[in-house]
C-alpha positions as CSV (number, residue, x, y, z in Angstrom):
1,X,16.1,27.0,29.2
2,X,14.3,30.4,29.3
3,X,16.6,31.5,26.1
4,X,15.3,28.2,24.1
5,X,11.8,29.3,25.4
6,X,12.7,33.6,24.7
7,X,13.8,32.5,21.0
8,X,10.3,30.1,20.5
9,X,8.0,32.6,21.8
10,X,9.8,35.2,19.2
11,X,8.3,32.8,16.5
12,X,4.7,33.2,14.7
13,X,2.4,30.6,15.3
14,X,2.6,28.8,12.4
15,X,6.2,28.1,12.9
16,X,5.6,27.7,16.5
17,X,3.1,24.3,15.0
18,X,5.6,23.3,12.6
19,X,8.6,22.7,15.0
20,X,6.0,21.0,17.4
21,X,4.5,18.8,14.6
22,X,8.3,17.9,13.9
23,X,9.1,17.2,17.6
24,X,6.0,14.9,17.8
25,X,7.2,13.2,14.9
26,X,10.6,12.8,16.2
27,X,9.1,11.5,19.8
28,X,6.8,9.3,18.4
29,X,9.3,7.3,16.2
30,X,12.0,7.1,18.6
31,X,9.0,6.0,20.8
32,X,8.8,3.6,18.6
33,X,12.6,3.2,18.0
34,X,12.2,2.0,22.0
35,X,10.4,-1.5,21.8
36,X,12.9,-2.8,18.7
37,X,14.6,-4.3,21.3
38,X,11.3,-6.3,23.0
39,X,10.3,-6.8,19.1
40,X,14.1,-8.7,18.4
41,X,14.1,-11.0,21.4
42,X,10.2,-11.7,20.3
43,X,12.0,-12.8,17.2
44,X,14.7,-14.7,18.8
45,X,12.1,-16.5,20.5
46,X,10.4,-17.8,17.2
47,X,14.1,-18.6,16.1
48,X,14.1,-21.1,18.9
49,X,10.6,-22.7,18.1
50,X,11.5,-22.8,14.3
51,X,14.9,-24.9,14.6
52,X,12.6,-27.1,16.4
53,X,11.7,-30.0,13.3
54,X,7.8,-30.0,13.0
55,X,5.5,-30.3,9.9
56,X,3.6,-28.1,7.9
57,X,0.4,-27.9,10.6
58,X,2.4,-27.2,13.3
59,X,3.8,-24.5,11.7
60,X,1.0,-23.0,10.4
61,X,-1.0,-23.0,13.9
62,X,2.0,-20.9,15.4
63,X,1.6,-18.3,12.8
64,X,-2.1,-18.4,13.0
65,X,-1.8,-17.7,16.7
66,X,1.0,-15.0,16.5
67,X,-1.1,-13.3,13.9
68,X,-4.2,-14.0,15.7
69,X,-2.8,-12.2,18.9
70,X,-0.9,-9.3,16.4
71,X,-4.6,-8.4,15.5
72,X,-6.6,-8.7,18.8
73,X,-4.2,-6.8,20.4
74,X,-4.3,-3.9,17.2
75,X,-8.4,-4.2,17.8
76,X,-10.1,-6.7,19.5
77,X,-13.9,-6.2,18.1
78,X,-12.1,-5.8,14.9
79,X,-10.4,-9.5,15.2
80,X,-13.8,-11.0,15.9
81,X,-15.3,-9.4,12.4
82,X,-12.2,-10.7,10.6
83,X,-12.6,-14.0,12.0
84,X,-16.2,-14.2,11.0
85,X,-16.4,-13.3,8.0
86,X,-12.9,-16.0,7.5
87,X,-15.1,-19.1,8.8
88,X,-17.6,-17.5,6.7
89,X,-15.3,-18.3,3.4
90,X,-13.8,-21.2,4.2
91,X,-17.2,-22.9,4.9
92,X,-18.3,-22.2,2.1
93,X,-15.1,-23.3,0.1
94,X,-15.1,-26.8,1.9
95,X,-19.5,-26.9,1.3
96,X,-18.4,-26.8,-2.2
97,X,-20.9,-24.3,-3.3
98,X,-22.4,-23.3,-7.1
99,X,-22.0,-20.6,-9.0
100,X,-25.4,-18.9,-7.1
101,X,-24.5,-19.8,-3.9
102,X,-21.2,-18.2,-4.8
103,X,-22.8,-15.1,-5.2
104,X,-24.8,-15.3,-2.3
105,X,-21.7,-16.0,-0.3
106,X,-19.9,-12.9,-1.6
107,X,-23.6,-11.1,-0.9
108,X,-23.1,-12.6,2.6
109,X,-19.4,-11.2,3.0
110,X,-19.9,-7.6,1.3
111,X,-22.5,-7.3,4.3
112,X,-20.4,-8.6,7.0
113,X,-17.9,-6.2,5.9
114,X,-19.6,-3.1,5.4
115,X,-21.0,-3.9,9.1
116,X,-17.6,-4.9,10.5
117,X,-16.2,-1.3,8.9
118,X,-18.7,0.6,10.7
119,X,-17.8,-0.8,13.8
120,X,-14.5,0.2,13.9
121,X,-15.5,3.1,12.7
122,X,-17.6,3.8,16.0
123,X,-15.2,2.3,18.2
124,X,-12.9,5.1,18.1
125,X,-9.9,2.2,18.9
126,X,-7.2,1.7,16.7
127,X,-8.0,3.3,13.2
128,X,-4.7,1.7,11.6
129,X,-6.8,-1.1,11.7
130,X,-9.1,0.3,8.6
131,X,-6.0,0.0,6.3
132,X,-5.3,-4.0,6.9
133,X,-9.5,-4.3,6.6
134,X,-8.2,-3.1,2.9
135,X,-5.7,-5.7,2.4
136,X,-7.4,-8.2,3.9
137,X,-10.7,-7.8,2.0
138,X,-8.6,-8.2,-1.0
139,X,-7.2,-11.7,-0.1
140,X,-10.2,-12.8,0.8
141,X,-11.9,-11.8,-2.3
142,X,-9.5,-13.5,-4.2
143,X,-10.0,-17.1,-2.6
144,X,-14.0,-16.3,-3.1
145,X,-13.2,-15.8,-6.8
146,X,-10.3,-18.1,-7.8
147,X,-13.3,-20.8,-5.8
148,X,-15.6,-19.7,-7.7
149,X,-13.8,-20.4,-11.2
150,X,-13.1,-23.9,-9.8
151,X,-9.1,-23.4,-9.0
152,X,-8.6,-26.6,-7.3
153,X,-5.4,-24.5,-5.1
154,X,-8.4,-23.0,-3.6
155,X,-10.6,-25.4,-3.3
156,X,-8.8,-27.9,-1.7
157,X,-7.0,-25.9,0.8
158,X,-6.4,-26.8,4.0
159,X,-7.6,-25.1,7.4
160,X,-4.4,-24.5,8.7
161,X,-3.2,-23.5,5.5
162,X,-6.1,-21.0,5.1
163,X,-6.8,-18.9,8.2
164,X,-2.4,-18.8,8.1
165,X,-2.6,-17.0,4.8
166,X,-5.3,-14.4,5.6
167,X,-4.2,-13.8,8.8
168,X,-0.3,-13.7,7.9
169,X,0.6,-10.5,10.3
170,X,3.6,-9.5,8.0
171,X,1.4,-8.4,5.3
172,X,-1.7,-7.6,7.3
173,X,-0.9,-4.3,7.4
174,X,0.9,-2.6,4.4
175,X,0.3,-5.6,2.3
176,X,1.3,-7.0,-0.1
177,X,-1.9,-8.3,-1.5
178,X,-0.4,-11.7,-1.6
179,X,-2.7,-14.5,-3.1
180,X,-3.1,-17.8,-2.2
181,X,-1.3,-19.4,-4.9
182,X,1.6,-17.5,-4.3
183,X,2.4,-18.0,-0.9
184,X,4.0,-21.1,-0.6
185,X,6.5,-22.5,2.2
186,X,10.5,-21.6,1.5
187,X,13.4,-23.1,3.6
188,X,15.7,-20.8,4.9
189,X,18.8,-21.9,6.3
190,X,20.3,-21.5,9.4
191,X,23.4,-19.5,8.1
192,X,21.2,-17.0,6.6
193,X,19.0,-15.7,9.6
194,X,21.9,-13.9,11.3
195,X,21.5,-11.6,7.9
196,X,17.8,-11.6,7.5
197,X,17.7,-10.1,11.7
198,X,20.5,-7.5,10.6
199,X,18.5,-6.3,7.8
200,X,15.2,-6.0,10.0
201,X,17.1,-3.8,12.3
202,X,18.3,-2.1,9.2
203,X,15.1,-1.2,7.5
204,X,13.9,-0.3,11.0
205,X,16.5,2.6,11.5
206,X,15.7,3.5,8.2
207,X,12.1,4.3,8.4
208,X,12.5,5.5,12.0
209,X,15.4,8.0,11.3
210,X,16.3,9.0,7.7
211,X,12.4,8.9,6.5
212,X,10.6,9.9,9.0
213,X,12.1,12.8,10.2
214,X,14.7,13.7,7.7
215,X,12.5,13.6,4.7
216,X,9.1,14.0,6.1
217,X,10.0,16.1,8.9
218,X,12.8,18.4,7.6
219,X,11.3,18.9,3.9
220,X,7.9,17.7,3.3
221,X,6.5,19.3,6.2
222,X,8.3,22.9,6.2
223,X,7.3,22.7,2.3
224,X,3.8,22.0,3.3
225,X,3.0,25.1,6.5
226,X,5.4,27.7,5.1
227,X,5.9,27.4,1.3
228,X,2.3,26.3,-0.2
229,X,0.0,28.2,1.9
230,X,1.7,31.0,-0.2
231,X,1.5,29.7,-3.6
232,X,-1.5,32.4,-3.9
233,X,1.3,34.4,-4.0
234,X,3.4,33.4,-6.6
235,X,3.1,33.3,-10.4
236,X,2.0,30.8,-12.1
237,X,5.6,29.6,-12.6
238,X,6.6,29.2,-9.8
239,X,3.4,27.7,-7.9
240,X,3.8,25.2,-10.3
241,X,7.1,24.2,-10.0
242,X,6.3,24.3,-6.1
243,X,3.2,21.9,-6.8
244,X,5.9,19.8,-8.8
245,X,8.3,20.0,-5.3
246,X,5.7,19.0,-2.8
247,X,4.6,16.5,-5.0
248,X,7.4,14.4,-5.9
249,X,8.8,14.7,-2.4
250,X,5.5,13.5,-0.9
251,X,5.4,10.3,-3.6
252,X,8.8,9.8,-2.5
253,X,8.3,9.2,1.0
254,X,4.8,7.7,0.3
255,X,7.0,5.3,-2.1
256,X,10.0,4.4,0.5
257,X,7.4,3.5,3.5
258,X,5.6,0.7,1.2
259,X,9.0,-0.4,0.1
260,X,10.1,-0.4,3.6
261,X,7.3,-2.0,4.9
262,X,6.6,-4.4,2.0
263,X,11.0,-5.3,2.5
264,X,10.1,-6.0,6.2
265,X,7.1,-8.5,5.1
266,X,9.4,-10.4,2.9
267,X,12.2,-10.7,5.4
268,X,9.7,-11.9,8.4
269,X,8.0,-13.9,6.0
270,X,10.9,-15.8,5.0
271,X,11.9,-16.6,8.8
272,X,8.5,-17.8,9.4
273,X,9.1,-20.0,6.2
274,X,6.7,-18.1,3.3
275,X,7.7,-16.3,0.6
276,X,6.0,-12.9,0.0
277,X,5.7,-11.1,-3.5
278,X,7.9,-7.4,-4.1
279,X,5.2,-5.5,-4.6
280,X,7.9,-2.4,-6.3
281,X,9.7,-2.9,-8.9
282,X,11.7,0.9,-9.2
283,X,8.2,2.9,-10.7
284,X,10.7,6.1,-10.7
285,X,12.5,4.6,-13.5
286,X,9.5,4.4,-15.3
287,X,9.3,5.5,-18.9
288,X,5.5,6.0,-19.4
289,X,2.5,6.0,-18.0
290,X,1.5,2.3,-18.5
291,X,5.0,1.2,-17.6
292,X,4.7,3.3,-14.2
293,X,1.6,0.9,-13.1
294,X,3.4,-2.0,-14.3
295,X,6.3,-1.1,-11.3
296,X,3.9,0.5,-8.8
297,X,1.5,-1.8,-6.0
298,X,2.3,-4.7,-7.9
299,X,0.1,-7.0,-6.1
300,X,-2.9,-4.2,-6.1
301,X,-2.3,-3.8,-10.1
302,X,-2.7,-7.3,-10.8
303,X,-5.2,-7.9,-8.5
304,X,-7.3,-5.7,-10.1
305,X,-6.1,-6.7,-14.0
306,X,-7.0,-10.2,-13.1
307,X,-9.9,-9.7,-11.4
308,X,-11.6,-6.8,-13.1
309,X,-10.0,-5.3,-16.1
310,X,-9.6,-9.2,-18.1
311,X,-13.4,-10.0,-17.0
312,X,-14.7,-6.6,-18.3
313,X,-12.3,-6.9,-20.8
314,X,-14.1,-10.6,-22.4
315,X,-17.7,-8.9,-21.6
316,X,-17.8,-5.5,-22.7
317,X,-14.7,-5.4,-25.8
318,X,-13.5,-2.0,-24.8
319,X,-10.2,-1.6,-23.7
320,X,-10.8,2.1,-22.1
321,X,-14.2,1.6,-20.0
322,X,-12.5,-1.8,-18.4
323,X,-9.5,0.5,-17.9
324,X,-12.1,2.8,-16.5
325,X,-13.4,0.3,-13.5
326,X,-10.3,-0.6,-13.0
327,X,-8.0,2.5,-11.9
328,X,-11.3,3.7,-10.3
329,X,-11.3,0.8,-8.6
330,X,-7.7,1.3,-7.1
331,X,-8.6,4.9,-6.6
332,X,-11.7,3.9,-4.1
333,X,-9.9,1.0,-2.5
334,X,-7.7,3.8,-0.6
335,X,-10.2,5.6,0.5
336,X,-13.5,6.2,-0.6
337,X,-13.6,10.2,-1.1
338,X,-13.4,12.8,-3.9
339,X,-9.5,12.9,-4.0
340,X,-9.0,9.3,-4.5
341,X,-11.3,9.3,-7.3
342,X,-9.8,11.8,-8.9
343,X,-7.1,10.4,-8.5
344,X,-7.9,7.3,-10.5
345,X,-9.9,9.3,-12.8
346,X,-6.2,11.2,-13.7
347,X,-4.4,8.4,-13.8
348,X,-7.2,6.5,-16.1
349,X,-7.4,8.7,-18.4
350,X,-3.5,9.2,-19.2
351,X,-3.3,5.3,-19.3
352,X,-5.6,5.5,-21.8
353,X,-4.2,9.0,-23.7
354,X,-1.3,6.7,-23.9
355,X,-2.5,4.1,-25.3
356,X,-3.7,6.0,-28.4
357,X,-0.8,7.7,-28.8
358,X,0.7,4.1,-29.0
359,X,-0.5,3.5,-31.9
360,X,-0.3,6.3,-34.0
361,X,2.2,6.2,-36.8
362,X,4.3,8.9,-36.1
363,X,5.0,7.1,-32.5
364,X,6.0,3.7,-33.5
365,X,8.1,5.5,-36.8
366,X,9.9,6.8,-33.8
367,X,10.3,4.2,-31.6
368,X,12.1,1.8,-34.7
369,X,14.4,4.9,-34.8
370,X,17.3,4.3,-32.4
371,X,17.4,9.0,-31.6
372,X,13.7,8.6,-31.5
373,X,13.5,5.7,-29.1
374,X,16.1,7.6,-27.3
375,X,14.2,10.8,-27.1
376,X,10.6,8.8,-26.4
377,X,12.4,7.1,-23.4
378,X,13.9,10.8,-21.7
379,X,11.2,12.5,-22.9
380,X,8.7,9.8,-21.7
381,X,10.7,9.7,-18.4
382,X,9.7,13.4,-17.5
383,X,6.6,13.8,-18.1
384,X,5.4,10.5,-16.9
385,X,7.5,11.4,-13.1
386,X,6.0,15.0,-13.5
387,X,3.1,13.9,-13.9
388,X,2.3,11.2,-11.4
389,X,4.2,13.6,-8.8
390,X,1.6,16.7,-9.5
391,X,-1.3,14.1,-9.0
392,X,-0.6,12.9,-5.7
393,X,-0.8,16.3,-4.5
394,X,-5.0,15.1,-4.8
395,X,-3.8,12.6,-1.7
396,X,-0.5,13.6,0.1
397,X,-2.1,15.7,2.9
398,X,-3.5,13.9,5.9
399,X,-6.8,16.3,5.3
400,X,-8.4,16.3,2.1
401,X,-9.8,19.3,1.7
402,X,-6.2,21.2,1.8
403,X,-5.0,19.8,-1.4
404,X,-8.3,21.0,-3.2
405,X,-7.3,24.6,-1.3
406,X,-3.5,24.3,-2.2
407,X,-5.0,23.5,-5.7
408,X,-7.2,25.9,-6.5
409,X,-4.6,29.1,-5.3
410,X,-2.6,28.5,-8.2
411,X,-2.7,31.3,-10.3
412,X,-3.9,30.0,-13.6
């Protein structure tokens, strides 16, 4: 032990911080891992309840109780804010409000949302609830909009299905932004349930060990603490490659994180008897920026497409402006700060540039030839993944000011 302390004392303060954060990351993840048996016991308990023959009303009631308990234990103050908002929206649906009254409902929902966020921020309880807020508001937003459009599936929704949908705990913290018309019951054969349980264990182990500890703790964290602070000492080419390396690994880490959460939501959702949509479709195989956004965070991009892009397109007849509004919404949905705004601006500029490029005669000619098609595919893949990796440096750091500090240190 004394030898270890002596060796630790020889390290610089920066190295000691990295080792401390890495060990803290390991301890936190294995602390979470120690709760896996309790989690599995809860699933087995639900499995016993699931095998009892019951109606949709009983099944949804069980889901509502479990989900409300889950959110309440995360943050009790937030739970009552979310419950009040959900009741308000449901009453608006059942009162069959006209368009003007519907707008007032939306305004009331926004005011309650802002008050709710302020309460949560002032409570200093569980900050992770804010992530749940963002997905929750998009789900409620889709209900309000579809009901205002006269969609019968939304206006005729029963109370137990509505509250099971908005509070459904597998998708509360990390999505996807499931919409009500895609939230439908599925039957799971009893023979399939052991496979689903083992798949849940597998996903948890991958998340807690290989991703959080190996990829983030062993590669990304040392890169941030050791290499990026020295970027000003490097030439432009070396600094650019370092930013590309850090951005691509950080993006990969974020992607795998979200992918695992989505797969957990889908699997637990099936055990609870409901279909949950896929949120990613191999985005790292995208050959252009438009293809990338068709594959990345599908539930968010389709929500923004249906409720922001198409309405603005119909009204303004300007695709580029509708695209800017859509991507800025996606940026602000993540966080209301300059980094995410600039992130959205970078991506929307790339999308509009690609749209312009794809209309050019040279581009169309290359697509028609076999060699040109292959060339565009390979070049497009390299440029797309390189671009999204570099831009991700804007939002990869917990301290957003650190992103600008590193980028501005690059020798140009």
